[in-house]
GUKOL-729625 format. One line per field, with one value per residue (C-alpha): x, y, z; residue number from 1. Coordinates in steps of 0.05 Angstrom, whole numbers, plus 5000, padded with zeros to 4 digits. Last residue first. Layout:
x (X,...)
y (Y,...)
z (Z,...)
num (NUM,...)
This chain:
x (5202,5179,5124,5121,5052,5036,4964,4928,4860,4795,4739,4676,4613,4580,4524,4455,4424,4429,4416,4454,4523,4583,4643,4716,4717,4786,4780,4791,4718,4713,4749,4734,4727,4791,4813,4761,4733,4748,4728,4708,4748,4721,4699,4721,4692,4693,4736,4738,4770,4826,4841,4841,4888,4938,4929,4950,4896,4889,4897,4971,4953,4911,4853,4816,4805,4820,4775,4718,4726,4727,4661,4630,4653,4625,4559,4553,4565,4512,4464,4473,4403,4373,4387,4374,4395,4449,4428,4407,4479,4479,4495,4428,4455,4499,4441,4469,4475,4550,4553,4510,4555,4618,4591,4577,4646,4679,4635,4652,4622,4617,4546,4517,4446,4455,4527,4568,4607,4659,4714,4692,4658,4592,4569,4558,4590,4643,4660,4665,4714,4754,4762,4785,4837,4864,4872,4907,4954,4976,4981,5036,5076,5076,5094,5089,5068,4999,4976,5013,4991,4919,4911,4909,4848,4803,4855,4900,4974,5039,5070,5141,5176,5177,5176,5187,5154,5166,5239,5256,5295,5276,5221,5200,5162,5104,5088,5091,5060,4997,4957,4921,4882,4811,4781,4719,4725,4748,4797,4781,4830,4838,4876,4812,4785,4843,4911,4964,5016,5033,5078,5121,5157,5212,5215,5139,5097,5087,5063,5056,5026,4978,4958,4939,4901,4862,4844,4818,4777,4740,4731,4703,4655,4631,4619,4578,4539,4519,4558,4525,4477,4535,4538,4472,4481,4556,4602,4612,4625,4678,4706,4730,4772,4768,4727,4771,4836,4893,4960,5007,5054,5088,5110,5161,5171,5223,5276,5250,5235,5187,5162,5143,5088,5071,5019,4964,4966,4911,4936,5005,5074,5116,5188,5177,5124,5174,5229,5183,5146,5210,5241,5181,5182,5256,5246,5193,5121,5097,5073,5086,5111,5052,5070,5036,5004,4991,4940,4950,4909,4948,4931,5000,5013,4998,4931,4928,4883,4907,4920,4931,4982,5012,4950,4906,4871,4822,4814,4838,4834,4785,4829,4882,4950,4979,4930,4947,4985,5019,5048,5065,5107,5137,5162,5201,5182,5230,5211,5227,5240,5293,5346,5395,5449,5422,5348,5316,5286,5215,5164,5214,5221,5295,5281,5226,5270,5328,5284,5256,5324,5342,5382,5456,5487,5548,5539,5465,5482,5535,5486,5434,5484,5508,5436,5418,5479,5466,5394,5417,5466,5413,5364,5416,5435,5362,5353,5413,5389,5319,5346,5388,5330,5286,5337,5343,5267,5262,5312,5273,5208,5240,5266,5197,5165,5217,5201,5127,5141,5181,5119,5129,5154,5165,5234,5238,5290,5286,5264,5298,5257,5181,5182,5143,5085,5065,5000,4985,5021,4975,4996,5057,5112,5183,5235,5306,5366,5423,5437,5499,5522,5452,5391,5360,5305,5328,5272,5225,5162,5104,5114,5054,5090,5146,5212,5222,5218,5272,5318,5307,5321,5385,5407,5389,5428,5395,5411,5354,5295,5227,5157,5101,5026,5026,5084,5045,5086,5156,5163,5199,5261,5276,5230,5264,5229,5233,5232,5185,5183,5223,5166,5114,5086,5056,4990,4992,4956,4959,4905,4898,4862,4787,4791,4821,4759,4792,4740,4787,4796,4720,4716,4777,4753,4809,4860,4920,4983,5049,5083,5048,4982,4984,4954,4970,4931,4969,5039,5078,5040,5063,5020,5037,4990,4981,4923,4880,4905,4888,4915,4926,4927,4997,4988,4941,4996,5039,4994,5028,5064,5136,5174,5118,5143,5112,5112,5152,5187,5257,5244,5222,5189,5193,5135,5119,5049,4999,4934,4876,4826,4827,4902,4960,5016,5091,5133,5196,5230,5305,5346,5365,5406,5411,5337,5313,5267,5227,5202,5189,5176,5177,5186,5216,5257,5248,5281,5274,5314,5309,5360,5333,5367,5376,5375,5333,5300,5316,5306,5231,5193,5157,5209,5213,5283,5356,5355,5297,5239,5170,5121,5099,5029,4961,4889,4895,4827,4815,4789,4819,4891,4958,5013,5086,5108,5125,5143,5085,5030,5060,5026,5062,5017,4985,4910,4849,4776,4782,4796,4770,4814,4756,4777,4812,4761,4757,4831,4875,4904,4978,5005,5029,5007,4995,5016,5034,5081,5089,5094,5081,5116,5112,5166,5172,5242,5226,5150,5093,5028,4956,4953,5006,4996,5064,5095,5050,5093,5080,5122,5189,5247,5299,5304,5315,5252,5223,5182,5171,5109,5124,5098,5140,5149,5223,5245,5211,5147,5150,5105,5133,5108,5141,5125,5095,5046,5052,4991,4983,4911,4927,4859,4803,4738,4739,4683,4706,4640,4677,4712,4771,4830,4873,4947,4962,5023,4990,4989,4950,4976,4922,4893,4835,4777,4738,4728,4667,4648,4712,4729,4723,4752,4816,4826,4902,4916,4982,5018,4978,5005,4984,4997,5050,5104,5150,5111,5100,5039,5018,4946,4892,4825,4766,4702,4671,4680,4680,4755,4786,4800,4862,4887,4961,5027,5085,5141,5205,5224,5289,5267,5196,5140,5078,5019,4968,4907,4859,4881,4941,4946,4992,4969,5038,5088,5085,5154,5157,5209,5220,5185,5128,5067,5068,5108,5055,5005,5052,5071,4998,4981,5040,5020,4948,4968,5017,4963,4914,4964,4979,4905,4896,4953,4919,4855)
y (4424,4366,4388,4382,4404,4430,4444,4483,4452,4489,4449,4443,4455,4496,4542,4528,4576,4532,4468,4405,4436,4390,4362,4344,4351,4373,4437,4463,4468,4449,4486,4552,4594,4573,4645,4699,4724,4797,4857,4923,4981,5020,5093,5138,5171,5108,5094,5021,5037,5077,5021,4972,5018,5018,4943,4930,4918,4850,4849,4830,4770,4740,4700,4758,4749,4821,4854,4808,4830,4904,4895,4858,4914,4967,4929,4931,5006,5015,4973,5020,5049,4981,4955,4880,4862,4809,4737,4733,4742,4784,4745,4762,4833,4812,4802,4834,4766,4777,4793,4733,4687,4719,4710,4636,4626,4656,4614,4549,4531,4458,4450,4503,4520,4515,4540,4494,4517,4468,4519,4590,4594,4630,4692,4726,4794,4766,4709,4757,4801,4740,4714,4783,4784,4717,4744,4807,4762,4729,4798,4814,4759,4683,4633,4559,4542,4511,4529,4595,4619,4598,4639,4607,4623,4563,4513,4538,4551,4516,4503,4477,4482,4558,4617,4691,4759,4834,4843,4917,4921,4867,4815,4779,4714,4695,4621,4625,4694,4675,4738,4796,4840,4862,4915,4884,4932,4877,4851,4810,4760,4749,4684,4642,4686,4670,4699,4644,4672,4733,4768,4821,4879,4898,4960,4961,5010,4975,4903,4891,4960,4952,4884,4915,4971,4921,4880,4944,4962,4895,4898,4968,4948,4888,4933,4981,4923,4895,4839,4811,4772,4728,4700,4664,4632,4620,4628,4703,4701,4648,4658,4727,4702,4704,4761,4765,4773,4759,4791,4739,4686,4638,4571,4519,4456,4406,4428,4493,4552,4606,4666,4739,4791,4788,4839,4822,4866,4916,4969,4966,4949,4896,4884,4829,4797,4784,4756,4710,4685,4670,4636,4589,4576,4559,4514,4474,4490,4425,4406,4336,4364,4412,4484,4514,4581,4618,4674,4721,4755,4799,4786,4801,4726,4713,4689,4641,4624,4567,4557,4488,4467,4484,4476,4512,4492,4528,4569,4515,4538,4483,4433,4448,4471,4462,4513,4560,4610,4554,4524,4594,4608,4538,4550,4612,4670,4704,4777,4835,4800,4800,4838,4783,4767,4790,4774,4808,4766,4745,4725,4709,4634,4638,4689,4647,4585,4623,4643,4572,4541,4497,4436,4429,4392,4436,4455,4472,4516,4553,4565,4592,4640,4665,4678,4713,4757,4773,4793,4836,4873,4883,4909,4958,4983,4993,5035,5078,5089,5105,5159,5189,5187,5223,5278,5283,5284,5340,5380,5365,5387,5452,5463,5452,5502,5552,5541,5550,5616,5640,5636,5584,5580,5512,5495,5441,5386,5334,5262,5196,5131,5137,5211,5235,5277,5347,5360,5433,5484,5544,5617,5627,5579,5599,5563,5590,5568,5522,5456,5416,5401,5383,5399,5451,5497,5495,5503,5556,5558,5604,5669,5715,5762,5773,5795,5728,5692,5736,5722,5647,5649,5688,5632,5579,5616,5657,5646,5602,5642,5613,5632,5585,5581,5519,5490,5435,5411,5380,5304,5301,5268,5324,5375,5436,5484,5558,5624,5682,5743,5794,5824,5770,5752,5690,5666,5616,5548,5553,5517,5445,5407,5408,5347,5304,5261,5205,5206,5244,5296,5305,5318,5365,5410,5458,5407,5439,5471,5490,5427,5403,5368,5293,5245,5171,5150,5108,5122,5085,5121,5188,5248,5317,5375,5448,5437,5374,5304,5274,5338,5302,5227,5200,5190,5131,5092,5087,5130,5117,5055,5036,4977,4936,4881,4876,4806,4757,4728,4728,4787,4829,4895,4948,4983,5051,5055,5111,5108,5152,5095,5101,5085,5132,5091,5100,5062,5019,4980,4974,4960,5034,5028,5086,5099,5170,5215,5279,5340,5409,5480,5536,5611,5637,5574,5507,5443,5374,5313,5240,5187,5117,5050,5056,5133,5138,5073,5076,5151,5142,5200,5253,5308,5301,5282,5302,5378,5385,5382,5394,5341,5273,5297,5265,5277,5352,5379,5410,5345,5291,5312,5276,5324,5341,5407,5476,5527,5575,5552,5512,5446,5394,5339,5271,5278,5240,5245,5201,5219,5166,5104,5056,4985,4995,5050,5126,5128,5172,5238,5252,5322,5373,5444,5493,5546,5617,5645,5595,5536,5476,5410,5335,5312,5245,5216,5154,5141,5169,5132,5156,5198,5249,5302,5334,5264,5251,5297,5354,5398,5365,5396,5343,5326,5256,5257,5326,5370,5323,5291,5250,5189,5181,5109,5121,5083,5137,5126,5166,5214,5256,5324,5358,5432,5430,5479,5492,5496,5420,5400,5326,5308,5261,5234,5265,5236,5190,5151,5092,5135,5181,5193,5253,5268,5340,5359,5409,5359,5311,5248,5194,5145,5101,5069,5015,4972,5009,5058,5099,5121,5194,5207,5167,5186,5186,5132,5124,5071,5008,4943,4886,4820,4790,4841,4849,4906,4951,4994,5057,5075,5087,5067,5026,5015,4947,4923,4853,4855,4922,4949,4965,5010,5020,5037,4991,5001,4964,4944,4984,5030,5038,5000,5028,4982,4961,4916,4973,5019,5065,5120,5156,5226,5257,5210,5153,5126,5054,5019,4946,4922,4871,4911,4975,4947,4893,4943,4965,4893,4872,4931,4915,4841,4858,4905,4855,4800,4847,4862,4787,4772,4829,4801,4733,4765)
z (4838,4880,4927,5002,5024,5094,5113,5167,5177,5188,5219,5176,5216,5161,5183,5155,5106,5044,5081,5101,5101,5094,5130,5121,5046,5023,4983,4913,4893,4821,4766,4732,4795,4831,4838,4826,4760,4745,4786,4754,4782,4841,4836,4892,4954,4997,5058,5040,4972,5005,5053,4995,4955,5012,5016,4945,4893,4859,4783,4786,4830,4773,4801,4831,4906,4926,4874,4896,4969,4948,4910,4969,5014,4967,4963,5039,5040,4986,5027,5086,5087,5070,5141,5140,5211,5211,5219,5147,5122,5060,4996,4964,4962,4903,4854,4790,4755,4749,4824,4844,4803,4833,4904,4891,4859,4920,4966,4930,4862,4839,4866,4821,4843,4919,4915,4960,5020,5048,5053,5038,5105,5112,5150,5082,5097,5144,5097,5038,5076,5100,5029,5007,5062,5040,4969,4995,5036,4971,4938,4988,4955,4948,4894,4913,4842,4849,4919,4920,4851,4866,4929,4999,5042,5028,5048,5104,5100,5082,5014,5024,4957,4964,4918,4931,4917,4918,4938,4933,4998,5047,5048,5111,5116,5161,5173,5250,5252,5290,5303,5269,5317,5308,5355,5388,5447,5495,5442,5381,5349,5274,5266,5266,5210,5164,5146,5140,5092,5136,5086,5120,5086,5135,5179,5185,5144,5077,5078,5153,5166,5108,5136,5203,5167,5126,5189,5221,5160,5159,5235,5231,5175,5217,5277,5236,5206,5273,5306,5368,5324,5302,5372,5362,5294,5298,5238,5247,5321,5339,5269,5290,5348,5424,5454,5517,5477,5525,5510,5483,5513,5464,5492,5469,5510,5485,5535,5565,5521,5545,5507,5517,5517,5443,5424,5374,5312,5296,5345,5315,5343,5309,5330,5382,5338,5282,5326,5365,5303,5266,5327,5330,5255,5260,5320,5286,5270,5241,5310,5337,5403,5403,5410,5471,5454,5519,5525,5583,5638,5687,5760,5788,5798,5724,5698,5641,5582,5538,5464,5435,5381,5314,5269,5318,5382,5426,5490,5538,5610,5630,5595,5646,5624,5694,5722,5664,5709,5747,5684,5658,5720,5718,5647,5668,5624,5576,5566,5520,5455,5401,5440,5426,5477,5545,5547,5606,5661,5676,5728,5782,5788,5804,5859,5890,5889,5921,5981,5987,5993,5935,5954,5939,5881,5886,5812,5825,5885,5844,5787,5836,5867,5799,5776,5841,5837,5764,5781,5839,5795,5742,5794,5822,5752,5736,5800,5784,5712,5738,5784,5729,5680,5731,5737,5661,5655,5705,5663,5600,5632,5654,5583,5554,5602,5583,5509,5521,5558,5497,5452,5399,5327,5295,5267,5215,5205,5151,5138,5147,5146,5143,5158,5218,5194,5174,5136,5152,5195,5203,5195,5151,5131,5111,5069,5066,5026,5044,5079,5100,5030,5004,5048,5001,5025,5097,5148,5178,5219,5241,5202,5212,5259,5208,5238,5273,5206,5176,5235,5228,5153,5165,5212,5160,5106,5051,4977,4951,4979,4995,5015,5037,5025,4980,5021,5057,5116,5113,5122,5188,5216,5265,5299,5328,5376,5360,5398,5412,5456,5417,5378,5361,5428,5397,5427,5484,5478,5403,5364,5341,5286,5275,5230,5285,5298,5338,5394,5440,5385,5380,5455,5454,5398,5381,5406,5442,5415,5450,5424,5361,5371,5365,5313,5305,5367,5379,5354,5299,5243,5269,5247,5272,5287,5273,5225,5218,5233,5165,5132,5066,5069,5080,5154,5138,5104,5041,4997,4951,4925,4912,4883,4853,4807,4737,4709,4668,4729,4698,4652,4711,4695,4748,4782,4811,4839,4849,4889,4868,4860,4784,4785,4773,4742,4748,4698,4693,4639,4650,4587,4582,4645,4694,4684,4674,4715,4705,4742,4713,4737,4685,4676,4741,4744,4779,4755,4785,4767,4786,4765,4773,4791,4866,4862,4924,4944,5019,5021,5021,4990,5032,5022,4947,4924,4930,4930,4978,4928,4959,4983,4958,4976,4987,4965,4949,4929,4860,4830,4872,4877,4879,4896,4878,4908,4883,4937,4941,4892,4836,4851,4809,4784,4793,4779,4803,4779,4717,4644,4597,4595,4610,4623,4690,4705,4698,4681,4724,4702,4697,4690,4639,4654,4598,4610,4586,4638,4695,4647,4690,4679,4687,4640,4604,4596,4637,4634,4677,4661,4671,4608,4590,4537,4526,4523,4462,4419,4370,4324,4338,4299,4312,4238,4212,4169,4159,4205,4263,4293,4356,4394,4456,4479,4497,4435,4392,4353,4289,4249,4192,4167,4108,4112,4181,4213,4287,4333,4333,4342,4357,4328,4350,4322,4252,4209,4154,4159,4189,4242,4232,4278,4262,4272,4251,4210,4164,4106,4149,4184,4186,4236,4213,4251,4214,4276,4303,4359,4359,4429,4449,4519,4512,4439,4442,4494,4530,4571,4553,4582,4538,4573,4526,4542,4482,4447,4508,4494,4457,4441,4389,4419,4392,4431,4417,4488,4519,4531,4516,4447,4407,4351,4342,4374,4394,4443,4458,4388,4387,4331,4358,4325,4290,4282,4230,4242,4259,4203,4199,4147,4098,4079,4091,4122,4172,4190,4213,4254,4271,4207,4208,4228,4188,4131,4120,4092,4036,4021,4016,3970,3924,3921,3908,3851,3821,3822,3787,3733,3723,3719,3668,3626,3623,3597)
num (827,826,825,824,823,822,821,820,819,818,817,816,815,814,813,812,811,810,809,808,807,806,805,804,803,802,801,800,799,798,797,796,795,794,793,792,791,790,789,788,787,786,785,784,783,782,781,780,779,778,777,776,775,774,773,772,771,770,769,768,767,766,765,764,763,762,761,760,759,758,757,756,755,754,753,752,751,750,749,748,747,746,745,744,743,742,741,740,739,738,737,736,735,734,733,732,731,730,729,728,727,726,725,724,723,722,721,720,719,718,717,716,715,714,713,712,711,710,709,708,707,706,705,704,703,702,701,700,699,698,697,696,695,694,693,692,691,690,689,688,687,686,685,684,683,682,681,680,679,678,677,676,675,674,673,672,671,670,669,668,667,666,665,664,663,662,661,660,659,658,657,656,655,654,653,652,651,650,649,648,647,646,645,644,643,642,641,640,639,638,637,636,635,634,633,632,631,630,629,628,627,626,625,624,623,622,621,620,619,618,617,616,615,614,613,612,611,610,609,608,607,606,605,604,603,602,601,600,599,598,597,596,595,594,593,592,591,590,589,588,587,586,585,584,583,582,581,580,579,578,577,576,575,574,573,572,571,570,569,568,567,566,565,564,563,562,561,560,559,558,557,556,555,554,553,552,551,550,549,548,547,546,545,544,543,542,541,540,539,538,537,536,535,534,533,532,531,530,529,528,527,526,525,524,523,522,521,520,519,518,517,516,515,514,513,512,511,510,509,508,507,506,505,504,503,502,501,500,499,498,497,496,495,494,493,492,491,490,489,488,487,486,485,484,483,482,481,480,479,478,477,476,475,474,473,472,471,470,469,468,467,466,465,464,463,462,461,460,459,458,457,456,455,454,453,452,451,450,449,448,447,446,445,444,443,442,441,440,439,438,437,436,435,434,433,432,431,430,429,428,427,426,425,424,423,422,421,420,419,418,417,416,415,414,413,412,411,410,409,408,407,406,405,404,403,402,401,400,399,398,397,396,395,394,393,392,391,390,389,388,387,386,385,384,383,382,381,380,379,378,377,376,375,374,373,372,371,370,369,368,367,366,365,364,363,362,361,360,359,358,357,356,355,354,353,352,351,350,349,348,347,346,345,344,343,342,341,340,339,338,337,336,335,334,333,332,331,330,329,328,327,326,325,324,323,322,321,320,319,318,317,316,315,314,313,312,311,310,309,308,307,306,305,304,303,302,301,300,299,298,297,296,295,294,293,292,291,290,289,288,287,286,285,284,283,282,281,280,279,278,277,276,275,274,273,272,271,270,269,268,267,266,265,264,263,262,261,260,259,258,257,256,255,254,253,252,251,250,249,248,247,246,245,244,243,242,241,240,239,238,237,236,235,234,233,232,231,230,229,228,227,226,225,224,223,222,221,220,219,218,217,216,215,214,213,212,211,210,209,208,207,206,205,204,203,202,201,200,199,198,197,196,195,194,193,192,191,190,189,188,187,186,185,184,183,182,181,180,179,178,177,176,175,174,173,172,171,170,169,168,167,166,165,164,163,162,161,160,159,158,157,156,155,154,153,152,151,150,149,148,147,146,145,144,143,142,141,140,139,138,137,136,135,134,133,132,131,130,129,128,127,126,125,124,123,122,121,120,119,118,117,116,115,114,113,112,111,110,109,108,107,106,105,104,103,102,101,100,99,98,97,96,95,94,93,92,91,90,89,88,87,86,85,84,83,82,81,80,79,78,77,76,75,74,73,72,71,70,69,68,67,66,65,64,63,62,61,60,59,58,57,56,55,54,53,52,51,50,49,48,47,46,45,44,43,42,41,40,39,38,37,36,35,34,33,32,31,30,29,28,27,26,25,24,23,22,21,20,19,18,17,16,15,14,13,12,11,10,9,8,7,6,5,4,3,2,1)
């Protein structure tokens, strides 16, 4: 009996040690007929990656996947049975005698198989330090029979290849997940389009969604040069048999990945050991011009222009009326048809992202001049460019028929030559000559004005030094509306204080438009009749000289239809003034929180305002020269022009990020309660995701007509507006949020639900879960599934606000005044 106990103990000990090898050792080799169960894992040799079974929160579905071992928040990079999850926890992974990896369910039925076409003699399965799961024929051999890198999911890792076999196939490309917690194949793909000159595209089904462009020798034509080869080495190979694209890190310790999200956006991120989080270093699409053929054919998109779409030179809109209403889908057509034989020339465009190359032709050996000659010989050829821009340029790339999806590059770009009838070129030269003449006249006039200004300044200074009086003629010249700044070209105009004093009727209370945290805002009328808005910084304002200079410098460089325009400033002793374009419809909160004025906003107008704010933020975060974090986004800082177009204002708290900086910390937490995210209030950490949170609050306030601050859920008094919306969402009653003052149009209920959904995604507690603004713009435009939102910030605790007022009834508007706050925290 005693011997049987000893035998049983030995058997249990042996079994335990055998199972422990899968989870405790740094590397595991699975051989013939060995298996992995739910609690077992494979670990790469260097301990970077781990493979095993896992499930998502609130789901019983089991998947076999690969993730980063040392990152606490599980980051899955590959899933084997993404489309066929195991329905119970008894899933088993085995390696068969033929070298196939199979996943079996509880009844031993085969759920998934690697289906390797090659038969192994001594199959071995290993997880490499690159995150590549491989099956080899014999331990230590390099004879790989099957590898997970040949079957990518939604993540592009260093060392992985996106490739297309031009002879036999198959194509290796990324496919998005269906949802953030459903790895089944989604509707978007990230792949190399091999038609014409190969190019990197993201497609929705069979339709191109946006392009990174073709390879120019250094990188893809649509990619920013600012990040080229910073810490990655990109490579692209194209032969008559295969096209492939891959990248490696310069340092093996760097963890980086590119992910294709369910919304169709892609993001390259870098792991920060210091911050213990993924830092975003690049996203696509970067702006509205990135979407495929947004301006139609034979046009150019420039995100810094308004409107962003213009016909190419020599082309006119096909449908002028639609074009004027910003419907550019019809594109442009030639004003004069090509003469073809001897009667055509070319106009050069510089700094461009090259057009779609799916219908192009290319040759690696021709020079640029030979390329031009070849294009002129073919009546269908419409443009040419260098194939490779290295070493001064080489090769030939030709386009035929329509030019599709061309834009001004975000930083550098390339040259392309567009074919025109010779008469169009003569017309262009005549215009250029006229412009040169006009420029000469203007230069002379400007020189005269500058000379006169200097003379007036010198005369006035002399009179002051001599303690003389001020003759009326000198006084008028000194009080001229503005003068050019001479040392720093930060702003266009410096106004004389007396000019603004007169314009605002000596800062009369009748001219007062409102008052913010930094001081009152007044309406003014200049001598030429121009209406202005003047922000007069209070002498006790928390916005000091640095904040004032910050706002002036930022606003002087920003140009976007959804940002308020700074006209100038005035500094005189302790008076600091900012002069903006006047917004006749005041601010957003003036409408949405007022019972009567709120009726002026129908749903269509609300949707336009929501999208306009998103585009303004997208410009600040991605499209401006520097990445700008607003930090005080709220309804009172969203101004409305005569056409109710929203414009973001008040950049006193804004901060700029350069290079790859993604977030920062501060000991001086400033902003407005109700709009600040948890990570900023608690830790002083801010990033673009901070603005995303504020934007989500604004969206939900627009939809509901209620303020986040001071709101109390009628059934759960501790819940603020975000908690109230979340409760309605989880109870599948989100339409109860709709503001009663807005007409109840059931035909657009789906659009309202989408905005509520987007708002909840933006206010999620964890900043990593919040979408970036390019994804938000994409979500608002519809046509894609949205990920499931998680609970919003401040949901678990009581309302994080300071009570300055209350609402007496459920449907009554709150009269709580918004307060900008400044907290000094010891750190």
